TORKEMAR-789599 format. One line per 5 residues: their letters; for each residue x, y, z of C-alpha. Coordinates in nm, 2 decimals. Example, Ala and Ser with C-alpha at 12.3 -4.5 7.8 and 13.67 -1.06 7.14 Angstrom:
AS	1.23:-0.45:0.78 ~ 1.37:-0.11:0.71 $
end
This chain:
MKAIV	-1.86:-1.24:-4.92 ~ -1.84:-1.28:-4.54 ~ -1.64:-1.07:-4.29 ~ -1.51:-1.16:-3.94 ~ -1.44:-0.84:-3.76 $
HIGTE	-1.22:-0.86:-3.44 ~ -1.27:-0.59:-3.18 ~ -0.93:-0.59:-3.01 ~ -1.01:-0.48:-2.66 ~ -0.71:-0.38:-2.45 $
KTGTS	-0.48:-0.64:-2.31 ~ -0.65:-0.94:-2.47 ~ -0.36:-1.06:-2.69 ~ -0.47:-0.84:-2.99 ~ -0.11:-0.79:-3.11 $
SLQSY	-0.04:-1.16:-3.09 ~ -0.36:-1.24:-3.29 ~ -0.27:-0.99:-3.56 ~ 0.09:-1.12:-3.59 ~ -0.06:-1.48:-3.60 $
LYLNR	-0.30:-1.38:-3.88 ~ -0.03:-1.21:-4.08 ~ 0.22:-1.49:-4.04 ~ -0.04:-1.75:-4.16 ~ -0.21:-1.53:-4.43 $
QQLKN	-0.11:-1.77:-4.71 ~ -0.24:-2.08:-4.53 ~ -0.55:-1.90:-4.44 ~ -0.59:-1.80:-4.81 ~ -0.56:-2.16:-4.92 $
AGFHF	-0.85:-2.24:-4.68 ~ -1.06:-1.95:-4.82 ~ -0.99:-1.68:-4.57 ~ -0.81:-1.35:-4.64 ~ -0.66:-1.12:-4.38 $
IQSAG	-0.72:-0.76:-4.50 ~ -0.40:-0.57:-4.58 ~ -0.52:-0.24:-4.74 ~ -0.63:-0.12:-4.39 ~ -0.29:-0.18:-4.24 $
KLNNW	-0.08:-0.49:-4.27 ~ -0.09:-0.60:-3.90 ~ -0.34:-0.37:-3.74 ~ -0.62:-0.27:-3.97 ~ -0.64:0.08:-3.81 $
MLPAF	-0.74:0.26:-4.13 ~ -1.09:0.12:-4.13 ~ -1.19:0.26:-3.78 ~ -1.00:0.58:-3.87 ~ -1.21:0.60:-4.19 $
CSTDA	-1.52:0.56:-3.98 ~ -1.44:0.84:-3.73 ~ -1.62:1.17:-3.75 ~ -1.49:1.44:-3.98 ~ -1.40:1.66:-3.68 $
AFNDL	-1.17:1.40:-3.52 ~ -0.80:1.45:-3.57 ~ -0.64:1.20:-3.33 ~ -0.28:1.08:-3.31 ~ -0.34:0.82:-3.59 $
FKEEG	-0.39:1.10:-3.84 ~ -0.11:1.31:-3.70 ~ 0.13:1.01:-3.73 ~ 0.03:0.99:-4.10 ~ 0.08:1.36:-4.15 $
IRTPE	-0.29:1.42:-4.19 ~ -0.38:1.75:-4.03 ~ -0.64:1.93:-4.23 ~ -1.00:1.84:-4.34 ~ -0.89:1.83:-4.70 $
EKQLF	-0.61:1.58:-4.62 ~ -0.85:1.37:-4.43 ~ -1.10:1.36:-4.72 ~ -0.82:1.26:-4.95 ~ -0.71:0.98:-4.71 $
KQRFV	-1.07:0.85:-4.70 ~ -1.10:0.85:-5.08 ~ -0.77:0.66:-5.12 ~ -0.87:0.41:-4.85 ~ -1.21:0.32:-5.00 $
KKFKK	-1.05:0.28:-5.34 ~ -0.77:0.05:-5.20 ~ -1.00:-0.15:-4.98 ~ -1.26:-0.23:-5.25 ~ -0.99:-0.30:-5.50 $
EIQSL	-0.83:-0.55:-5.26 ~ -1.16:-0.73:-5.22 ~ -1.25:-0.73:-5.59 ~ -0.91:-0.88:-5.68 ~ -0.93:-1.18:-5.43 $
PANIH	-0.91:-1.53:-5.58 ~ -1.24:-1.71:-5.64 ~ -1.18:-1.95:-5.35 ~ -1.19:-1.67:-5.09 ~ -1.52:-1.65:-4.91 $
TCIIS	-1.43:-1.47:-4.59 ~ -1.22:-1.16:-4.50 ~ -1.07:-1.12:-4.16 ~ -1.04:-0.77:-4.01 ~ -0.87:-0.69:-3.68 $
SEHFH	-0.80:-0.37:-3.49 ~ -0.80:-0.25:-3.13 ~ -0.92:0.09:-3.26 ~ -1.27:-0.07:-3.31 ~ -1.28:-0.06:-2.93 $
SRIRS	-1.08:0.26:-2.85 ~ -1.19:0.49:-3.13 ~ -1.55:0.38:-3.22 ~ -1.75:0.51:-2.93 ~ -2.05:0.70:-3.06 $
ELQMD	-2.36:0.59:-3.24 ~ -2.26:0.80:-3.54 ~ -1.92:0.63:-3.56 ~ -2.08:0.29:-3.53 ~ -2.32:0.38:-3.80 $
NVYNF	-2.03:0.46:-4.02 ~ -1.87:0.12:-3.95 ~ -2.20:-0.06:-4.03 ~ -2.26:0.13:-4.35 ~ -1.91:0.07:-4.48 $
LTSCF	-1.90:-0.30:-4.39 ~ -2.25:-0.38:-4.52 ~ -2.15:-0.21:-4.85 ~ -1.87:-0.46:-4.89 ~ -1.99:-0.78:-4.72 $
DEIKI	-2.31:-0.99:-4.72 ~ -2.26:-1.14:-4.38 ~ -2.07:-1.00:-4.08 ~ -1.95:-1.17:-3.76 ~ -1.82:-0.97:-3.47 $
VCYLR	-1.56:-1.13:-3.24 ~ -1.45:-0.98:-2.91 ~ -1.27:-1.10:-2.60 ~ -1.33:-0.93:-2.26 ~ -1.09:-0.90:-1.97 $
EQIDT	-1.19:-0.78:-1.62 ~ -1.18:-0.40:-1.60 ~ -0.92:-0.37:-1.32 ~ -0.68:-0.61:-1.48 ~ -0.72:-0.43:-1.81 $
CTSYY	-0.65:-0.09:-1.66 ~ -0.35:-0.23:-1.45 ~ -0.19:-0.39:-1.75 ~ -0.27:-0.10:-1.98 ~ -0.08:0.15:-1.75 $
STHLK	0.26:0.02:-1.87 ~ 0.14:0.06:-2.23 ~ 0.03:0.41:-2.15 ~ 0.38:0.50:-2.03 ~ 0.55:0.33:-2.32 $
SAGTD	0.33:0.55:-2.55 ~ 0.46:0.87:-2.39 ~ 0.18:0.90:-2.13 ~ 0.25:1.11:-1.81 ~ -0.04:1.01:-1.58 $
SLLEF	0.04:0.86:-1.24 ~ -0.12:0.53:-1.16 ~ -0.39:0.71:-0.95 ~ -0.46:0.95:-1.23 ~ -0.48:0.67:-1.48 $
FRRCK	-0.72:0.46:-1.27 ~ -0.97:0.75:-1.25 ~ -1.06:0.65:-1.60 ~ -1.17:0.30:-1.49 ~ -1.54:0.37:-1.42 $
PSNYY	-1.87:0.26:-1.56 ~ -1.94:0.60:-1.72 ~ -1.63:0.55:-1.94 ~ -1.74:0.37:-2.26 ~ -1.40:0.22:-2.29 $
FNYYE	-1.44:0.01:-1.97 ~ -1.82:-0.04:-1.98 ~ -1.83:-0.35:-2.20 ~ -2.21:-0.38:-2.18 ~ -2.26:-0.03:-2.32 $
MLTNW	-1.99:-0.08:-2.59 ~ -2.13:-0.41:-2.71 ~ -2.49:-0.27:-2.70 ~ -2.37:-0.02:-2.96 ~ -2.24:-0.30:-3.18 $
ERCFG	-2.56:-0.50:-3.13 ~ -2.77:-0.20:-3.23 ~ -2.62:-0.22:-3.58 ~ -2.52:-0.58:-3.64 ~ -2.77:-0.77:-3.42 $
LESLD	-2.72:-1.00:-3.12 ~ -2.68:-1.31:-3.34 ~ -2.38:-1.16:-3.51 ~ -2.18:-1.11:-3.19 ~ -1.94:-1.38:-3.07 $
ISLFA	-1.82:-1.26:-2.73 ~ -1.58:-1.45:-2.51 ~ -1.40:-1.40:-2.18 ~ -1.03:-1.36:-2.18 ~ -0.95:-1.63:-1.92 $
RDRLL	-0.74:-1.94:-1.97 ~ -1.01:-2.17:-1.84 ~ -1.26:-2.02:-2.09 ~ -1.03:-2.05:-2.40 ~ -1.01:-2.36:-2.63 $
NGDLL	-0.72:-2.57:-2.51 ~ -0.64:-2.28:-2.27 ~ -0.49:-2.11:-2.57 ~ -0.60:-1.78:-2.73 ~ -0.47:-1.86:-3.08 $
DDFTA	-0.65:-2.19:-3.09 ~ -0.97:-2.03:-2.96 ~ -0.96:-1.75:-3.22 ~ -0.88:-2.00:-3.49 ~ -1.19:-2.21:-3.40 $
KIDVS	-1.40:-1.89:-3.45 ~ -1.26:-1.87:-3.80 ~ -1.28:-2.25:-3.89 ~ -1.25:-2.52:-3.63 ~ -1.08:-2.75:-3.88 $
LVGTL	-0.78:-2.51:-3.89 ~ -0.70:-2.56:-3.52 ~ -0.35:-2.70:-3.48 ~ -0.26:-2.65:-3.85 ~ -0.13:-2.29:-3.83 $
DKSAV	0.21:-2.16:-3.72 ~ 0.19:-2.01:-3.37 ~ 0.55:-1.89:-3.35 ~ 0.46:-1.52:-3.38 ~ 0.32:-1.47:-3.04 $
IENES	0.41:-1.12:-2.91 ~ 0.45:-1.07:-2.54 ~ 0.37:-0.71:-2.45 ~ 0.55:-0.70:-2.12 ~ 0.47:-0.46:-1.84 $
LRPFG	0.72:-0.25:-1.67 ~ 0.80:-0.30:-1.30 ~ 0.72:-0.01:-1.06 ~ 1.07:0.14:-1.10 ~ 1.05:0.11:-1.48 $
QALAR	0.71:0.28:-1.47 ~ 0.84:0.56:-1.26 ~ 1.14:0.62:-1.49 ~ 0.93:0.60:-1.81 ~ 0.68:0.85:-1.67 $
AINIA	0.96:1.09:-1.57 ~ 1.12:1.06:-1.92 ~ 0.78:1.14:-2.08 ~ 0.74:1.44:-1.85 ~ 1.09:1.56:-1.93 $
FPVTS	1.06:1.51:-2.30 ~ 0.69:1.57:-2.39 ~ 0.55:1.42:-2.70 ~ 0.39:1.76:-2.78 ~ 0.74:1.92:-2.82 $
ERSEV	0.82:2.04:-3.17 ~ 1.19:1.99:-3.12 ~ 1.32:1.68:-3.29 ~ 1.60:1.64:-3.04 ~ 1.34:1.61:-2.76 $
SDMRV	1.17:1.32:-2.94 ~ 1.51:1.15:-3.01 ~ 1.60:1.18:-2.64 ~ 1.27:1.03:-2.53 ~ 1.31:0.73:-2.77 $
RCKKL	1.67:0.66:-2.66 ~ 1.60:0.68:-2.29 ~ 1.27:0.49:-2.31 ~ 1.44:0.20:-2.50 ~ 1.68:0.16:-2.21 $
VIDRL	1.39:0.15:-1.96 ~ 1.18:-0.10:-2.16 ~ 1.47:-0.33:-2.23 ~ 1.60:-0.34:-1.88 ~ 1.30:-0.30:-1.65 $
PGKGQ	1.02:-0.55:-1.75 ~ 0.81:-0.71:-1.48 ~ 0.49:-0.68:-1.28 ~ 0.39:-0.31:-1.24 ~ 0.22:-0.12:-0.97 $
QLGLD	-0.10:-0.27:-0.83 ~ -0.39:-0.12:-0.65 ~ -0.46:-0.25:-0.30 ~ -0.74:-0.49:-0.23 ~ -0.98:-0.23:-0.09 $
ARKLI	-0.94:0.00:-0.39 ~ -0.99:-0.29:-0.63 ~ -1.30:-0.39:-0.45 ~ -1.45:-0.04:-0.48 ~ -1.38:-0.04:-0.86 $
YESFI	-1.51:-0.39:-0.90 ~ -1.84:-0.30:-0.71 ~ -1.89:0.00:-0.93 ~ -1.91:-0.23:-1.24 ~ -2.14:-0.49:-1.08 $
ESNEC	-2.46:-0.35:-1.24 ~ -2.32:-0.32:-1.60 ~ -2.13:-0.65:-1.57 ~ -2.45:-0.83:-1.46 ~ -2.63:-0.69:-1.77 $
LRQKF	-2.34:-0.82:-1.97 ~ -2.37:-1.17:-1.81 ~ -2.74:-1.19:-1.87 ~ -2.71:-1.11:-2.24 ~ -2.39:-1.29:-2.34 $
FPKIE	-2.30:-1.54:-2.06 ~ -2.64:-1.65:-1.90 ~ -2.50:-1.99:-1.80 ~ -2.23:-1.87:-1.57 ~ -2.29:-1.71:-1.22 $
VVFPP	-2.06:-1.41:-1.25 ~ -1.87:-1.27:-1.55 ~ -1.56:-1.17:-1.35 ~ -1.47:-1.31:-1.01 ~ -1.43:-1.05:-0.73 $
PALEA	-1.08:-0.93:-0.64 ~ -0.87:-1.15:-0.42 ~ -0.58:-1.06:-0.18 ~ -0.25:-1.06:-0.36 ~ 0.10:-1.08:-0.23 $
EPGYA	0.23:-0.75:-0.10 ~ 0.45:-0.57:-0.36 ~ 0.82:-0.56:-0.30 ~ 1.06:-0.27:-0.31 ~ 1.01:-0.03:-0.59 $
IAEDD	1.39:-0.01:-0.65 ~ 1.62:-0.31:-0.68 ~ 2.00:-0.29:-0.64 ~ 2.07:-0.32:-1.01 ~ 1.82:-0.05:-1.10 $
FGTIT	2.06:0.23:-1.01 ~ 2.27:0.15:-1.32 ~ 1.97:0.23:-1.54 ~ 1.94:0.57:-1.38 ~ 2.31:0.64:-1.45 $
DVLDV	2.28:0.52:-1.81 ~ 1.97:0.73:-1.87 ~ 2.14:1.04:-1.74 ~ 2.45:0.96:-1.95 ~ 2.23:0.94:-2.26 $
IRKHG	2.08:1.28:-2.18 ~ 2.43:1.43:-2.11 ~ 2.58:1.28:-2.42 ~ 2.30:1.36:-2.67 ~ 2.19:1.67:-2.50 $
AGVIS	2.52:1.85:-2.52 ~ 2.46:2.19:-2.67 ~ 2.09:2.12:-2.70 ~ 1.96:2.10:-2.34 ~ 2.02:2.39:-2.11 $
MEEYT	2.13:2.35:-1.75 ~ 1.78:2.46:-1.64 ~ 1.62:2.18:-1.85 ~ 1.87:1.93:-1.72 ~ 1.78:2.02:-1.37 $
RICTA	1.41:1.98:-1.45 ~ 1.48:1.64:-1.60 ~ 1.66:1.52:-1.29 ~ 1.38:1.65:-1.07 ~ 1.12:1.47:-1.28 $
IFSSI	1.31:1.15:-1.26 ~ 1.37:1.14:-0.89 ~ 1.03:1.28:-0.79 ~ 0.86:1.01:-1.00 ~ 1.08:0.74:-0.84 $
DDVAK	1.01:0.87:-0.49 ~ 0.64:0.88:-0.56 ~ 0.63:0.51:-0.67 ~ 0.86:0.40:-0.39 ~ 0.63:0.54:-0.13 $
LVTGG	0.33:0.38:-0.29 ~ 0.48:0.04:-0.33 ~ 0.68:0.00:-0.01 ~ 0.43:0.19:0.21 ~ 0.18:-0.10:0.20 $
TDVGT	-0.11:0.13:0.13 ~ -0.38:0.10:-0.13 ~ -0.20:0.33:-0.36 ~ -0.37:0.64:-0.23 ~ -0.72:0.51:-0.23 $
RVFLN	-0.73:0.47:0.15 ~ -0.63:0.72:0.42 ~ -0.51:0.58:0.75 ~ -0.59:0.85:1.01 ~ -0.70:0.83:1.38 $
ERDAV	-0.88:1.07:1.62 ~ -0.56:1.25:1.70 ~ -0.50:1.32:1.33 ~ -0.85:1.45:1.31 ~ -0.78:1.71:1.58 $
LLSKA	-0.46:1.82:1.41 ~ -0.62:1.84:1.07 ~ -0.91:2.05:1.20 ~ -0.66:2.29:1.37 ~ -0.46:2.32:1.05 $
ARYLE	-0.78:2.39:0.86 ~ -0.87:2.67:1.11 ~ -0.53:2.84:1.04 ~ -0.58:2.82:0.67 ~ -0.95:2.93:0.64 $
IRDNS	-0.88:3.30:0.62 ~ -0.62:3.28:0.35 ~ -0.74:2.97:0.15 ~ -1.10:2.86:0.21 ~ -1.08:2.57:-0.04 $
AAARL	-0.76:2.43:0.12 ~ -0.92:2.46:0.46 ~ -1.22:2.27:0.33 ~ -1.00:1.98:0.20 ~ -0.82:1.95:0.54 $
MTLAS	-1.15:1.96:0.73 ~ -1.29:1.69:0.50 ~ -1.00:1.47:0.60 ~ -1.07:1.54:0.96 ~ -1.43:1.44:0.92 $
LADPS	-1.32:1.12:0.76 ~ -1.07:1.05:1.03 ~ -1.32:1.09:1.31 ~ -1.69:1.11:1.19 ~ -1.80:1.17:1.55 $
MLLPK	-1.64:1.51:1.57 ~ -1.89:1.80:1.54 ~ -1.65:2.07:1.43 ~ -1.56:1.94:1.08 ~ -1.92:1.89:0.98 $
AKLQQ	-2.02:2.24:1.10 ~ -1.71:2.41:0.95 ~ -1.76:2.24:0.61 ~ -2.11:2.37:0.60 ~ -1.98:2.72:0.69 $
YRSAI	-1.71:2.70:0.42 ~ -1.97:2.60:0.15 ~ -2.21:2.88:0.25 ~ -1.93:3.13:0.26 ~ -1.83:3.08:-0.11 $
GKLPR	-1.87:3.41:-0.29 ~ -1.95:3.61:0.02 ~ -1.75:3.89:0.18 ~ -1.55:3.80:0.49 ~ -1.74:3.87:0.81 $
AQYLF	-1.63:4.09:1.10 ~ -1.43:3.94:1.38 ~ -1.52:3.97:1.75 ~ -1.30:3.90:2.06 ~ -1.49:3.69:2.32 $
TFHTN	-1.32:3.70:2.66 ~ -1.46:3.46:2.92 ~ -1.44:3.54:3.30 ~ -1.51:3.30:3.57 ~ -1.36:3.20:3.91 $
KEPIT	-1.57:2.88:3.94 ~ -1.41:2.55:3.86 ~ -1.64:2.26:3.78 ~ -1.69:2.03:4.08 ~ -2.02:1.85:4.07 $
PEEKK	-2.12:1.62:3.78 ~ -2.38:1.88:3.67 ~ -2.11:2.15:3.65 ~ -1.87:1.92:3.47 ~ -2.15:1.85:3.22 $
VWETF	-2.19:2.23:3.16 ~ -1.82:2.26:3.08 ~ -1.85:1.97:2.83 ~ -2.14:2.15:2.67 ~ -1.93:2.47:2.67 $
GEWLA	-1.67:2.28:2.46 ~ -1.93:2.16:2.22 ~ -2.07:2.52:2.19 ~ -1.72:2.65:2.11 ~ -1.67:2.38:1.84 $
LQDFA	-1.97:2.50:1.65 ~ -1.88:2.86:1.63 ~ -1.74:3.03:1.32 ~ -1.38:3.09:1.43 ~ -1.16:3.33:1.26 $
GGNFQ	-0.87:3.08:1.27 ~ -0.65:2.90:1.51 ~ -0.75:2.74:1.84 ~ -1.11:2.72:1.97 ~ -1.01:2.90:2.28 $
VGLNT	-0.68:3.05:2.41 ~ -0.62:3.04:2.78 ~ -0.35:3.21:2.99 ~ -0.08:3.06:3.20 ~ 0.19:3.26:3.38 $
TRTIN	0.13:3.63:3.35 ~ 0.36:3.93:3.44 ~ 0.28:4.30:3.44 ~ 0.53:4.57:3.35 ~ 0.44:4.91:3.50 $
AERMV	0.54:5.27:3.39 ~ 0.86:5.24:3.60 ~ 0.94:4.92:3.40 ~ 0.90:4.71:3.72 ~ 0.79:4.36:3.66 $
AESNK	0.54:4.18:3.89 ~ 0.33:3.87:3.88 ~ -0.02:3.95:3.77 ~ -0.34:3.85:3.93 ~ -0.55:3.71:3.64 $
SGFHG	-0.82:3.58:3.87 ~ -1.15:3.55:3.70 ~ -1.01:3.55:3.34 ~ -1.06:3.21:3.18 ~ -0.95:3.27:2.82 $
YTIIQ	-1.05:3.42:2.49 ~ -1.14:3.33:2.13 ~ -1.21:3.51:1.81 ~ -1.54:3.44:1.64 ~ -1.68:3.57:1.31 $
ADSID	-2.03:3.72:1.30 ~ -2.24:3.95:1.08 ~ -2.26:4.23:1.34 ~ -2.19:4.32:1.71 ~ -2.56:4.24:1.79 $
AAVLL	-2.53:3.89:1.62 ~ -2.21:3.83:1.82 ~ -2.39:3.93:2.15 ~ -2.67:3.68:2.07 ~ -2.41:3.41:2.03 $
AKECP	-2.25:3.50:2.36 ~ -2.59:3.48:2.53 ~ -2.62:3.11:2.42 ~ -2.29:3.02:2.59 ~ -2.34:2.75:2.85 $
ILELG	-2.09:2.88:3.11 ~ -2.32:3.17:3.18 ~ -2.51:2.92:3.39 ~ -2.21:2.89:3.62 ~ -2.21:3.27:3.70 $
AFIEV	-1.95:3.35:3.44 ~ -1.96:3.67:3.22 ~ -1.84:3.73:2.86 ~ -1.71:4.05:2.71 ~ -1.76:4.09:2.33 $
SELNF	-1.54:4.34:2.14 ~ -1.53:4.40:1.77 ~ -1.17:4.39:1.63 ~ -1.04:4.68:1.42 ~ -0.75:4.59:1.19 $
EMC	-0.71:4.94:1.04 ~ -0.38:5.11:1.10 ~ -0.39:5.39:1.36 $
end
């Protein structure tokens, strides 16, 4: 007996293929092929679930009410019995069984799990063919995001795309297929690209049929194609907000009911093209997969130059919210108000509304802002100065927050010395006690006139930028000054000779004095007073 095992990678028409196989199961049987039913009528999920490790209790088991090791063992025993009984009872003309599940891709990730698949299949079949379609990683992740939200996911698009990296087995096709090759051998793997120009007749169903038996192409019913539509940006925002408001982890049945009712409204009314990463972001992700995709090409597609073409510029996304979308918000809130009466508190209702509108606002800014969905930051030199100043004010209270702001400043203007020096200080200060603070007052009457003197003042600014400030500005100068005497008389003050002050952190008064001795304006005849600050109450 032979087996054709279909690894249903994400967003490669797996649901359509499974419905196609199920619809044509009698015609396939007449031709000697049998679509396995004991592992699940459409999606043969039970087989990869059977091959998972004993410690794994994922959502598949939870949906079936399997929560303990004993229940899992019972499930496995029943599955093996049903599966082998199905094969043994097949008519004599059946020579090939067809098995299909996306869980071969998403759930079978380790060598141990793959060994379980191999051991089980080879105990039932003499010959095994592995069929798999591959879609470019960024397209896969983009399309999968709507599925994630339809399935009660709560990640934002940016959070979701953090998964799309070569270290993730799910997206590293070369690593995934190497695991299958290790057990079944390269000659058993039939790998194709999910692209119209690479499919037989430009049609997935015809292409897959040819892998079963080319003589069946054009003879089977293709009316069961399932279009798994994406949600447009507003629909994604609303679906995410509903999932946040009514978490799948809740034990309250009314919460689950509310989520289902509201989500149905969103899915029915708001289909369309979802959020897209900007071109620069897509290029970065694409480049991260170049090495693994090249290995993939050399092994499975040596006759083509590149497995997946590089990202191209797409049309700018439109507005996140269309005029007729507001009715959906109203209807969702009506469902919540109607079915939540006496169940949802005012506090929960407020939280729900907040989740909805904050999610919509988040997507609206991403889509209409024309940015690369958070993957690029548009800052200039002026922003760098503002960010560095903000970091200085934060560094005493929140060193990590200051470091984040200073990192942005460094990115905005790489030529600035301060951010680099301060970041080094922040890192070295982790776990250490705060240092003492010293008031540096600068006194000079000499204004820079000659080019040499002006150069000294520029050097003075660079020296200031490199110091470990206690917070705030590099240096504070004085403008108009008035003096109030004992008789409360007010007079203009003569601040001649006083240039300004700053507060610098140092380990000791001696260390602070050494810093002062290095100050460039001493070359111009200035003098500096250094005073340790005492913050104790008198």
